[in-house]
ROROPA-504864 format. One record per residue (C-alpha): residue number from 1; residue in one letter; x, y, z. Coordinates in steps of 0.02 Angstrom, whole numbers, m for minus. Last residue first. Layout:
N
NUM/A/X/Y/Z
...
end
This chain:
474
474/X/m1052/m1392/248
473/X/m1050/m1208/205
472/X/m945/m1132/69
471/X/m854/m970/26
470/X/m724/m997/m109
469/X/m571/m883/m119
468/X/m458/m877/m271
467/X/m282/m808/m265
466/X/m202/m774/m433
465/X/m36/m848/m486
464/X/116/m790/m585
463/X/185/m675/m448
462/X/149/m819/m329
461/X/295/m914/m404
460/X/420/m779/m355
459/X/348/m762/m180
458/X/408/m936/m133
457/X/586/m877/m154
456/X/641/m801/m318
455/X/572/m642/m396
454/X/475/m513/m296
453/X/342/m383/m330
452/X/356/m201/m378
451/X/511/m102/m424
450/X/662/3/m388
449/X/562/165/m387
448/X/514/145/m204
447/X/547/m33/m146
446/X/653/m174/m214
445/X/656/m356/m266
444/X/728/m530/m239
443/X/632/m649/m125
442/X/761/m780/m75
441/X/779/m962/m130
440/X/850/m917/m301
439/X/987/m816/m213
438/X/1051/m641/m251
437/X/1116/m552/m95
436/X/1304/m542/m127
435/X/1429/m424/m47
434/X/1407/m494/128
433/X/1435/m418/301
432/X/1248/m386/303
431/X/1180/m380/124
430/X/1015/m286/126
429/X/863/m312/16
428/X/702/m216/m17
427/X/784/m54/31
426/X/736/94/141
425/X/874/68/270
424/X/810/80/448
423/X/801/m108/475
422/X/978/m131/411
421/X/1044/1/532
420/X/969/m89/682
419/X/1038/m253/616
418/X/1213/m179/605
417/X/1199/m104/778
416/X/1161/m273/855
415/X/1293/m361/751
414/X/1433/m244/800
413/X/1576/m296/685
412/X/1506/m190/544
411/X/1485/m198/356
410/X/1318/m147/279
409/X/1262/m170/98
408/X/1107/m95/17
407/X/984/m162/m112
406/X/836/m107/m218
405/X/774/59/m149
404/X/788/196/m278
403/X/721/374/m262
402/X/879/419/m168
401/X/927/493/0
400/X/915/331/99
399/X/1103/305/105
398/X/1129/487/152
397/X/1008/481/298
396/X/1079/316/360
395/X/1255/387/343
394/X/1217/540/448
393/X/1128/445/585
392/X/1275/324/603
391/X/1414/450/620
390/X/1563/529/530
389/X/1548/486/345
388/X/1667/463/198
387/X/1641/446/11
386/X/1711/318/m110
385/X/1653/294/m290
384/X/1704/122/m354
383/X/1697/117/m545
382/X/1682/m46/m641
381/X/1522/m7/m736
380/X/1335/17/m721
379/X/1359/190/m642
378/X/1178/201/m583
377/X/1128/381/m548
376/X/1142/506/m405
375/X/1313/453/m340
374/X/1389/448/m515
373/X/1323/621/m557
372/X/1438/703/m430
371/X/1347/828/m319
370/X/1386/734/m158
369/X/1573/746/m188
368/X/1687/596/m219
367/X/1838/607/m106
366/X/1907/446/m180
365/X/1879/369/m352
364/X/1931/189/m387
363/X/1929/121/m565
362/X/1930/m53/m641
361/X/1973/m20/m824
360/X/1845/17/m960
359/X/1837/m92/m1114
358/X/1715/m86/m1259
357/X/1825/m182/m1380
356/X/1951/m131/m1510
355/X/2102/m23/m1471
354/X/2147/115/m1349
353/X/2105/107/m1165
352/X/1972/221/m1088
351/X/2048/308/m938
350/X/1999/311/m753
349/X/2102/169/m686
348/X/2174/190/m511
347/X/2163/312/m366
346/X/2073/447/m466
345/X/2032/595/m353
344/X/1861/678/m344
343/X/1847/868/m351
342/X/1699/913/m461
341/X/1794/891/m625
340/X/1848/720/m562
339/X/1668/668/m530
338/X/1611/728/m703
337/X/1754/641/m792
336/X/1716/478/m701
335/X/1530/484/m742
334/X/1571/526/m923
333/X/1686/375/m938
332/X/1546/264/m872
331/X/1426/336/m1000
330/X/1552/305/m1138
329/X/1569/122/m1090
328/X/1380/96/m1086
327/X/1359/183/m1254
326/X/1501/82/m1331
325/X/1423/m86/m1290
324/X/1419/m228/m1163
323/X/1565/m176/m1056
322/X/1725/m270/m1089
321/X/1796/m413/m985
320/X/1869/m410/m810
319/X/1955/m556/m724
318/X/2052/m628/m872
317/X/2157/m786/m845
316/X/2025/m896/m928
315/X/2040/m800/m1093
314/X/1864/m803/m1167
313/X/1831/m647/m1065
312/X/1935/m540/m1181
311/X/2042/m426/m1074
310/X/2069/m340/m907
309/X/2168/m421/m766
308/X/2119/m369/m590
307/X/2263/m320/m474
306/X/2222/m134/m484
305/X/2050/m165/m407
304/X/2123/m257/m257
303/X/2260/m128/m230
302/X/2134/15/m243
301/X/2021/m72/m118
300/X/2167/m87/2
299/X/2219/95/m10
298/X/2040/159/m2
297/X/2002/54/153
296/X/2161/111/240
295/X/2126/294/205
294/X/1941/283/248
293/X/1965/196/416
292/X/1927/337/539
291/X/1821/430/409
290/X/1691/292/408
289/X/1670/228/231
288/X/1518/262/120
287/X/1530/175/m49
286/X/1397/234/m171
285/X/1359/123/m322
284/X/1383/m55/m263
283/X/1304/m164/m398
282/X/1129/m234/m369
281/X/1059/m160/m530
280/X/1201/m249/m618
279/X/1335/m200/m742
278/X/1467/m177/m607
277/X/1586/m291/m703
276/X/1464/m436/m680
275/X/1516/m445/m498
274/X/1638/m300/m479
273/X/1554/m185/m354
272/X/1461/m303/m236
271/X/1600/m432/m246
270/X/1737/m304/m220
269/X/1640/m226/m77
268/X/1619/m395/7
267/X/1803/m438/m6
266/X/1855/m266/56
265/X/1730/m270/200
264/X/1772/m448/252
263/X/1959/m409/256
262/X/1927/m246/349
261/X/1821/m328/485
260/X/1704/m183/521
259/X/1722/m79/679
258/X/1750/82/580
257/X/1583/61/492
256/X/1574/21/305
255/X/1409/68/223
254/X/1388/15/41
253/X/1248/107/m48
252/X/1155/33/m197
251/X/1082/149/m327
250/X/956/35/m411
249/X/849/16/m565
248/X/697/m94/m592
247/X/629/m267/m554
246/X/446/m249/m601
245/X/315/m386/m582
244/X/150/m322/m648
243/X/m21/m408/m645
242/X/m112/m334/m792
241/X/m253/m208/m771
240/X/m278/m209/m961
239/X/m249/m22/m984
238/X/m144/m14/m824
237/X/m13/m127/m902
236/X/30/9/m1027
235/X/63/134/m888
234/X/164/4/m796
233/X/264/m29/m953
232/X/309/155/m968
231/X/363/161/m786
230/X/470/6/m811
229/X/558/87/m958
228/X/610/233/m848
227/X/653/122/m700
226/X/778/26/m804
225/X/773/m161/m829
224/X/687/m320/m774
223/X/507/m344/m830
222/X/368/m465/m791
221/X/198/m436/m871
220/X/54/m546/m816
219/X/m125/m572/m880
218/X/m105/m591/m1068
217/X/m259/m666/m1153
216/X/m338/m493/m1172
215/X/m199/m438/m1293
214/X/m144/m264/m1244
213/X/18/m322/m1163
212/X/71/m414/m1320
211/X/46/m261/m1430
210/X/142/m151/m1308
209/X/283/m278/m1304
208/X/299/m277/m1495
207/X/282/m89/m1517
206/X/414/m49/m1387
205/X/535/m188/m1432
204/X/545/m159/m1618
203/X/725/m224/m1635
202/X/660/m396/m1596
201/X/700/m560/m1510
200/X/539/m659/m1486
199/X/558/m818/m1383
198/X/410/m933/m1348
197/X/390/m1050/m1199
196/X/231/m1154/m1182
195/X/206/m1165/m1370
194/X/280/m1338/m1392
193/X/283/m1442/m1231
192/X/424/m1426/m1103
191/X/490/m1603/m1084
190/X/670/m1577/m1029
189/X/730/m1605/m1208
188/X/619/m1462/m1266
187/X/687/m1354/m1127
186/X/865/m1391/m1186
185/X/818/m1350/m1366
184/X/753/m1181/m1300
183/X/907/m1128/m1201
182/X/1003/m1079/m1358
181/X/873/m944/m1395
180/X/898/m872/m1220
179/X/1086/m870/m1240
178/X/1079/m790/m1413
177/X/970/m640/m1371
176/X/1107/m529/m1296
175/X/1114/m351/m1365
174/X/933/m358/m1425
173/X/871/m392/m1249
172/X/760/m545/m1234
171/X/572/m535/m1267
170/X/498/m691/m1190
169/X/322/m759/m1215
168/X/262/m870/m1075
167/X/137/m1007/m1031
166/X/77/m1021/m852
165/X/57/m1169/m734
164/X/134/m1095/m576
163/X/293/m1196/m596
162/X/303/m1139/m777
161/X/293/m957/m724
160/X/416/m987/m582
159/X/545/m1063/m701
158/X/525/m940/m845
157/X/553/m783/m740
156/X/718/m820/m651
155/X/764/m925/m804
154/X/763/m769/m913
153/X/856/m652/m798
152/X/982/m791/m767
151/X/1030/m827/m947
150/X/1068/m660/m1030
149/X/1117/m575/m866
148/X/1166/m396/m913
147/X/1062/m389/m1073
146/X/890/m363/m997
145/X/731/m470/m997
144/X/550/m438/m1045
143/X/431/m578/m998
142/X/251/m579/m1056
141/X/143/m700/m957
140/X/m12/m794/m1012
139/X/m131/m830/m870
138/X/m139/m812/m680
137/X/m114/m995/m638
136/X/m220/m1035/m483
135/X/m190/m1015/m297
134/X/m318/m1083/m173
133/X/m418/m1017/m26
132/X/m569/m1104/52
131/X/m657/m1007/189
130/X/m792/m1112/271
129/X/m946/m1021/330
128/X/m983/m992/514
127/X/m1030/m813/480
126/X/m930/m727/618
125/X/m777/m835/648
124/X/m754/m895/468
123/X/m689/m1073/481
122/X/m529/m1113/387
121/X/m465/m1201/233
120/X/m305/m1136/157
119/X/m197/m1153/2
118/X/m20/m1211/m26
117/X/65/m1182/m193
116/X/199/m1303/m134
115/X/219/m1432/m274
114/X/291/m1307/m397
113/X/409/m1242/m262
112/X/528/m1390/m278
111/X/541/m1378/m466
110/X/551/m1191/m433
109/X/716/m1211/m343
108/X/789/m1334/m470
107/X/744/m1227/m621
106/X/807/m1070/m533
105/X/972/m1159/m501
104/X/1010/m1163/m688
103/X/1025/m974/m694
102/X/1142/m967/m545
101/X/1257/m1097/m624
100/X/1254/m1003/m790
99/X/1288/m839/m700
98/X/1436/m909/m606
97/X/1508/m982/m766
96/X/1491/m810/m845
95/X/1583/m728/m700
94/X/1722/m857/m712
93/X/1735/m831/m900
92/X/1741/m642/m897
91/X/1589/m543/m950
90/X/1575/m488/m1131
89/X/1387/m504/m1157
88/X/1377/m594/m1324
87/X/1534/m701/m1318
86/X/1543/m716/m1129
85/X/1363/m777/m1115
84/X/1395/m905/m1253
83/X/1548/m971/m1163
82/X/1451/m985/m1000
81/X/1310/m1077/m1088
80/X/1426/m1210/m1157
79/X/1525/m1224/m996
78/X/1366/m1249/m895
77/X/1305/m1393/m1003
76/X/1278/m1531/m873
75/X/1198/m1404/m755
74/X/1080/m1355/m895
73/X/1021/m1534/m920
72/X/997/m1568/m735
71/X/906/m1404/m706
70/X/791/m1435/m854
69/X/753/m1609/m786
68/X/699/m1532/m621
67/X/587/m1412/m714
66/X/503/m1556/m806
65/X/484/m1654/m644
64/X/401/m1507/m557
63/X/272/m1485/m693
62/X/221/m1667/m673
61/X/220/m1650/m483
60/X/107/m1497/m492
59/X/m20/m1602/m586
58/X/m56/m1554/m764
57/X/m210/m1448/m802
56/X/m107/m1288/m815
55/X/3/m1370/m947
54/X/m143/m1429/m1054
53/X/m229/m1261/m1071
52/X/m62/m1171/m1071
51/X/m7/m1244/m1237
50/X/m155/m1176/m1337
49/X/m140/m1001/m1264
48/X/48/m998/m1288
47/X/35/m1048/m1471
46/X/m97/m918/m1508
45/X/3/m783/m1419
44/X/162/m833/m1510
43/X/75/m820/m1679
42/X/8/m649/m1631
41/X/183/m591/m1583
40/X/251/m653/m1749
39/X/118/m552/m1841
38/X/168/m399/m1739
37/X/352/m408/m1788
36/X/498/m514/m1731
35/X/680/m480/m1778
34/X/780/m634/m1828
33/X/961/m636/m1773
32/X/1121/m608/m1873
31/X/1268/m677/m1775
30/X/1431/m637/m1688
29/X/1472/m476/m1780
28/X/1642/m407/m1729
27/X/1667/m270/m1598
26/X/1810/m377/m1528
25/X/1770/m389/m1342
24/X/1591/m326/m1359
23/X/1546/m468/m1479
22/X/1404/m391/m1580
21/X/1231/m461/m1617
20/X/1168/m406/m1787
19/X/987/m378/m1836
18/X/861/m467/m1947
17/X/707/m423/m2050
16/X/641/m551/m2173
15/X/595/m670/m2034
14/X/630/m854/m1999
13/X/534/m961/m1875
12/X/613/m1100/m1774
11/X/481/m1218/m1704
10/X/420/m1266/m1530
9/X/265/m1157/m1543
8/X/370/m1003/m1581
7/X/559/m984/m1571
6/X/620/m840/m1678
5/X/778/m871/m1776
4/X/961/m867/m1723
3/X/998/m1039/m1649
2/X/1157/m1114/m1724
1/X/1284/m975/m1711
end
């Protein structure tokens, strides 16, 4: 691998301490990557501070053109990034290509948003003063990204931060740092100045991020990952009163009414469940099917899951690659064992295969009881847990019975009822007769313990800006 050192101030920086990145398909070492310490964090802070002064002063159009160029360059190299994603994350080639395309699109979307940080001038009704409102760059931003989308979770934060005029320091997940490091030469070519984007892979994540967050120059912390880690970061952010953007865990319900188009429901459920092998906070976790159609739905979903080919994602014929590491695979296996012990039936899959690689087969469980662990926690793997329901009020109550509130999915042929159900679901996003909600043009985020703030859409750029109001009379 070519890019394995820290990236600070536009230069590659070696360290004495390094860690291995493992190919989850073969369990072989892909690369040895530099591990940042506190001195590296301080160097990145100094570089980001110096770079932001010039970048924030540039016109929105100048920033826009750099982001547009980044989209063009990444789009021309999708196969390169897709291959790298597959090697370090494990996802199948088609899934990796989809992520690379999605990741690049954030540069194009925020190239367009960079010139639309609209303000306001109005006349105060009571005082007669003029109210002038504008949005300004918030300051240095610390970005902490997960392993499940090595490219997209980074670009979804970098692009709006740069559009807003901010400099960033990124801490990628230790399982998958290579994609983000490989993106840096592309950003250089696009015109991103040295120091504006810095990448600090590290095995000392807690201490490193805590140090960054307690530097007075940092004003934003953006994190995607588990709710537990997000809660710790929020406590740390409180010390400096940082602006937090938190995209946290999920426990997504899929509600399939008996008037749903079965083809649409199966296709949508497969997409919601198996996109990224289920290793996504948006993945279908609890599948509620009306009892009138449960047998047919289960039979067809089982057929679709059984037809998927499992193997090394570098093989273009493979649909399902390995999970990212042994712990993730073992947790999925434990969820299945627990559900079966409590009365669930295995329709397909359900056993860890022998041999190298962190594989788990596409699995369908029927008659899953309410006390199964897999319906209370994120599965983060290719397991579809099917339950049945009788009426609308019951399924709304059960779908909302969780501390999470990221995304839900509803399938129904009655559009009026479907919208009524969507409005009553306590989720930041709902897929209506669709198994995919992620879109750079849409505000992505959850409620309750699934997070704070939004990524994507116009709101995504505002997360990296502060609103200033000027009172004037003329």
